[in-house]
ZAKEDREN-376882 format. One record per residue: residue number from 0; residue in one letter; x, y, z of N, C-alpha, C in turn. Coordinates in steps of 0.001 Angstrom, whole numbers. Example, Ala and Ser with C-alpha at 12.3 -4.5 7.8 and 13.67 -1.06 7.14 Angstrom:
2
{0,a,{13190,-5690,7800},{12300,-4500,7800},{13200,-3300,7800}}
{1,s,{12850,-2250,7080},{13670,-1060,7140},{12900,30,7870}}
This chain:
131
{0,x,{-115,-1429,-3946},{173,-170,-3219},{-163,-601,-1955}}
{1,x,{1172,342,-1379},{1466,694,214},{385,1372,721}}
{2,x,{-751,892,1584},{-1645,1915,2439},{-1344,1668,3590}}
{3,x,{-1048,3255,4441},{-1110,3633,6068},{-2159,3203,6365}}
{4,x,{-2448,2341,7455},{-3842,2316,8541},{-3389,3057,9640}}
{5,x,{-4581,4062,10337},{-4782,4593,10982},{-5950,3863,11668}}
{6,x,{-5721,3546,13373},{-7259,3589,13981},{-7759,4377,14550}}
{7,x,{-8393,5264,14474},{-9270,5750,15773},{-9602,5632,17405}}
{8,x,{-8995,3852,17095},{-9211,3534,18754},{-7702,3297,19408}}
{9,x,{-6758,3743,18739},{-5774,3712,18970},{-4713,5094,19102}}
{10,x,{-3481,5050,19814},{-3232,6662,20172},{-2746,7277,18879}}
{11,x,{-2078,8011,18367},{-1605,8619,17413},{-211,8442,17604}}
{12,x,{495,8188,16006},{1915,7725,16735},{2780,8676,17313}}
{13,x,{3976,8739,18037},{4463,9332,18220},{5973,9248,17810}}
{14,x,{6027,8964,17007},{7356,8894,15854},{7018,8553,14265}}
{15,x,{7732,8533,13619},{7510,8342,12357},{7263,7201,11431}}
{16,x,{6217,6715,11886},{5998,5347,11534},{4342,4836,11590}}
{17,x,{3326,4126,10540},{2314,3732,10891},{1993,2907,12070}}
{18,x,{749,2860,12356},{70,1783,13450},{470,566,12700}}
{19,x,{-127,511,11283},{21,-930,10279},{290,-186,8889}}
{20,x,{1004,-808,8237},{522,-1001,6878},{438,-2061,6036}}
{21,x,{-413,-2112,5304},{-1358,-2660,4272},{-420,-3319,2769}}
{22,x,{-479,-4166,2719},{-236,-4096,1194},{-669,-5257,156}}
{23,x,{-1028,-5141,-1298},{-1300,-6189,-1894},{56,-7212,-2019}}
{24,x,{-163,-8548,-1659},{977,-9485,-1637},{1208,-10179,-2842}}
{25,x,{1029,-9019,-4047},{1778,-9336,-5000},{2981,-8590,-5299}}
{26,x,{4040,-9594,-5929},{5181,-8710,-6645},{6480,-10234,-5663}}
{27,x,{7459,-9188,-5431},{8753,-9851,-4751},{8804,-9471,-3516}}
{28,x,{8828,-10523,-2529},{9360,-10037,-677},{10496,-9787,-775}}
{29,x,{11427,-8799,-402},{12640,-8732,333},{12435,-8534,1431}}
{30,x,{13476,-9534,1781},{13704,-9175,3435},{15503,-8965,3502}}
{31,x,{14966,-7509,4266},{16360,-6714,4606},{17427,-6947,5526}}
{32,x,{18429,-7638,5413},{19495,-8057,7287},{19578,-6755,8037}}
{33,x,{19920,-6352,8528},{19917,-5656,10066},{21319,-4956,9038}}
{34,x,{20939,-3528,8735},{21930,-2688,8383},{22527,-1653,9778}}
{35,x,{23896,-1704,9453},{24619,-1024,10250},{25253,577,10090}}
{36,x,{25998,648,10890},{26324,2180,10220},{27527,1548,9337}}
{37,x,{28116,822,8998},{28604,296,8198},{28926,1036,6812}}
{38,x,{30074,2162,6510},{30212,2381,5651},{30866,2116,4208}}
{39,x,{30672,2117,2899},{31112,1221,1971},{32489,438,1420}}
{40,x,{32802,1488,2470},{34915,1400,2534},{34794,237,3331}}
{41,x,{34073,-257,4841},{34152,-1192,5760},{34426,-385,6936}}
{42,x,{34525,1261,7089},{34540,1663,8310},{33277,2202,8598}}
{43,x,{33061,2432,10014},{31728,2918,11444},{32047,4435,10904}}
{44,x,{30527,4853,10120},{30195,5839,10177},{29568,6450,11390}}
{45,x,{30131,7796,11933},{29245,8609,12728},{29489,7789,14192}}
{46,x,{30789,7228,14623},{30934,6622,15426},{30651,7763,16921}}
{47,x,{29618,7771,17846},{29089,8606,18573},{28318,9415,18357}}
{48,x,{27826,9105,17165},{26810,10199,16397},{25337,9772,15900}}
{49,x,{24304,9566,17013},{23001,8703,16424},{22652,9227,15360}}
{50,x,{23159,10404,14733},{21931,10970,13918},{23247,10724,12527}}
{51,x,{24264,10792,12187},{25160,10205,10820},{25029,8639,10958}}
{52,x,{25008,8272,12399},{24934,6698,12251},{23542,6644,11361}}
{53,x,{22706,7257,12478},{20928,6363,11537},{20962,7041,9779}}
{54,x,{21288,7792,9500},{21149,8514,7721},{22542,6865,7318}}
{55,x,{23288,6574,7922},{24214,5859,6769},{23179,4488,6934}}
{56,x,{22862,4035,7989},{21747,2911,8132},{20838,2831,6905}}
{57,x,{19839,3928,6817},{18601,4309,5800},{19700,4496,4550}}
{58,x,{20814,5017,4290},{21265,4725,2680},{21784,3328,2726}}
{59,x,{22196,2648,3755},{22172,1287,2953},{21199,800,3024}}
{60,x,{19557,830,3841},{18475,165,3613},{18116,572,2041}}
{61,x,{18358,1866,1534},{18390,2275,414},{18946,1252,-612}}
{62,x,{20500,1155,-434},{20981,517,-1043},{20650,-994,-1976}}
{63,x,{20376,-1584,-278},{19742,-3100,-456},{18385,-3195,-1580}}
{64,x,{17515,-2170,-955},{16398,-2561,-1299},{16348,-1893,-3125}}
{65,x,{17011,-1051,-3387},{17650,-678,-4963},{18141,-1383,-5728}}
{66,x,{19129,-2628,-4757},{19630,-3525,-5549},{18425,-4844,-5925}}
{67,x,{17568,-4835,-4902},{16584,-5928,-5650},{15426,-5464,-6582}}
{68,x,{15858,-4208,-6815},{14937,-3571,-7663},{13294,-3021,-7682}}
{69,x,{13889,-2298,-5679},{12917,-1522,-5461},{13260,-287,-5161}}
{70,x,{12719,340,-4051},{12955,1803,-3823},{12347,1943,-2351}}
{71,x,{12934,2674,-1743},{12717,3449,-231},{10397,2770,27}}
{72,x,{9883,3388,-1142},{9020,3460,-865},{8271,1825,-735}}
{73,x,{8958,886,-1395},{8258,-296,-786},{8427,-741,530}}
{74,x,{9292,-200,1283},{9533,-853,2321},{8351,-752,3120}}
{75,x,{7807,-1818,3863},{6016,-2071,4471},{6928,-1880,6046}}
{76,x,{7962,-2522,6388},{7927,-2693,8111},{9790,-2364,8129}}
{77,x,{10087,-1995,9319},{11485,-1730,9678},{11195,-2346,11198}}
{78,x,{12451,-3302,11547},{12495,-3037,13127},{13692,-2420,13774}}
{79,x,{13743,-1881,14579},{14877,-580,14945},{15410,-1894,15697}}
{80,x,{16525,-1658,16292},{17142,-2022,17383},{18625,-518,17600}}
{81,x,{18288,121,18895},{19227,983,19263},{19490,619,20731}}
{82,x,{20975,1554,20666},{21795,1185,22408},{21201,1903,23165}}
{83,x,{20628,2793,22772},{19670,3783,23849},{18420,4186,23577}}
{84,x,{17595,4185,24088},{16041,4559,23455},{15866,6572,23711}}
{85,x,{16692,6822,24110},{16609,8221,24118},{17504,8816,23004}}
{86,x,{17639,7897,22330},{17604,8523,20716},{16630,8637,19618}}
{87,x,{15180,7941,20480},{14122,8218,19831},{14024,9202,18973}}
{88,x,{13980,10422,19132},{13522,11166,18707},{14335,11893,17663}}
{89,x,{15889,11574,17453},{16892,11939,16523},{16580,10927,15199}}
{90,x,{16776,9732,15827},{15979,8863,15010},{14991,8894,14097}}
{91,x,{14160,9571,14315},{12970,9783,13957},{12999,10663,12708}}
{92,x,{13947,12204,13166},{13998,13136,12853},{14861,12575,11061}}
{93,x,{15963,11583,11500},{16429,11119,10119},{15730,10737,8979}}
{94,x,{14915,9784,10210},{13780,8716,9116},{12686,9654,8105}}
{95,x,{12594,10673,8779},{11847,11729,8105},{12387,12096,6632}}
{96,x,{13704,11786,6426},{14550,12450,5386},{14331,11238,4145}}
{97,x,{13785,10438,4705},{14002,8893,3698},{13052,7958,3512}}
{98,x,{12033,7831,4714},{10736,7776,4583},{9392,8463,4256}}
{99,x,{8420,8601,3149},{7590,9361,2646},{6346,8139,2857}}
{100,x,{5347,9067,3882},{4199,8312,3403},{3385,7796,2072}}
{101,x,{3015,6578,2242},{3104,5761,3811},{3551,4983,4160}}
{102,x,{3524,5574,5765},{5007,5037,6565},{4912,3650,6229}}
{103,x,{6423,3484,6326},{6591,1811,6608},{5924,1493,8543}}
{104,x,{5267,290,9020},{4992,-399,10121},{6680,-403,10793}}
{105,x,{6610,-41,11726},{7809,164,12985},{7832,-488,14227}}
{106,x,{8978,-1406,14708},{9569,-1577,15913},{10504,-890,16289}}
{107,x,{10580,-81,17386},{11821,-145,18104},{12253,-302,19499}}
{108,x,{13328,-1491,19610},{13489,-1759,21001},{15389,-1245,21510}}
{109,x,{15174,-1492,22858},{16651,-873,23117},{17181,-2329,23363}}
{110,x,{18281,-2144,23124},{19503,-3477,23221},{20586,-3344,24189}}
{111,x,{21258,-3867,24804},{22144,-3947,25048},{23226,-3865,24899}}
{112,x,{23961,-4706,23519},{25267,-5062,22782},{24665,-5258,21266}}
{113,x,{25748,-5109,20191},{25497,-5095,19132},{26985,-5704,18926}}
{114,x,{27177,-6171,17447},{28189,-6719,17067},{29042,-5852,17654}}
{115,x,{29212,-4522,17182},{30433,-3853,17151},{30395,-2564,18128}}
{116,x,{30752,-2356,19183},{30369,-1273,20464},{29962,-551,19891}}
{117,x,{30650,204,18952},{30607,1366,17770},{29236,1540,17800}}
{118,x,{28344,529,17352},{27017,882,16573},{26302,996,17306}}
{119,x,{25317,2217,17044},{24516,2437,17791},{23059,2560,17764}}
{120,x,{22959,1840,16445},{21583,1511,15781},{21789,152,14509}}
{121,x,{20293,-338,14562},{20548,-1460,13539},{19446,-1695,12930}}
{122,x,{19168,-1140,11940},{17735,-1516,11266},{17844,-2704,10055}}
{123,x,{16360,-3570,10715},{16578,-4537,9649},{14940,-3929,8934}}
{124,x,{14363,-4596,7795},{13664,-4304,6802},{12849,-5011,6218}}
{125,x,{11679,-5106,5546},{10748,-6224,4579},{10254,-4946,3704}}
{126,x,{10791,-5771,2403},{10001,-4629,1213},{8972,-5775,408}}
{127,x,{8264,-5320,-524},{7374,-5988,-1256},{7473,-4871,-2726}}
{128,x,{8155,-5619,-3856},{8560,-4905,-5022},{7312,-5624,-5531}}
{129,x,{6781,-4181,-6670},{5553,-4869,-7297},{6602,-5618,-8576}}
{130,x,{5171,-6173,-9191},{5877,-6866,-10082},{6254,-6212,-11542}}
């Protein structure tokens, strides 16, 4: 069972994530490669629109974890790469649609370039799928 860790010694998270996530290390570890806003047909969803791209990225994460036999609830860590850190609030608004408590631990960083200039966001993840 995944557990959200909150410490009174730390400031409350200012986004949709937990300070730390604990999970019993039984089951399958699934390492999900960085997902971009590429739709199933290969096109890039929401060019220029961070909310549309974030939604597509989350759908892609969902598809990957489900193919491994899990659900979004099994994701315990995400790493988020964005072209503009000013998208922080918009990204977390969309993440709230996909991730419910206990929330995964998360890191978000701004990067200068991605594989394609149209990409605004990329997210990789780690899931623990129960036996």
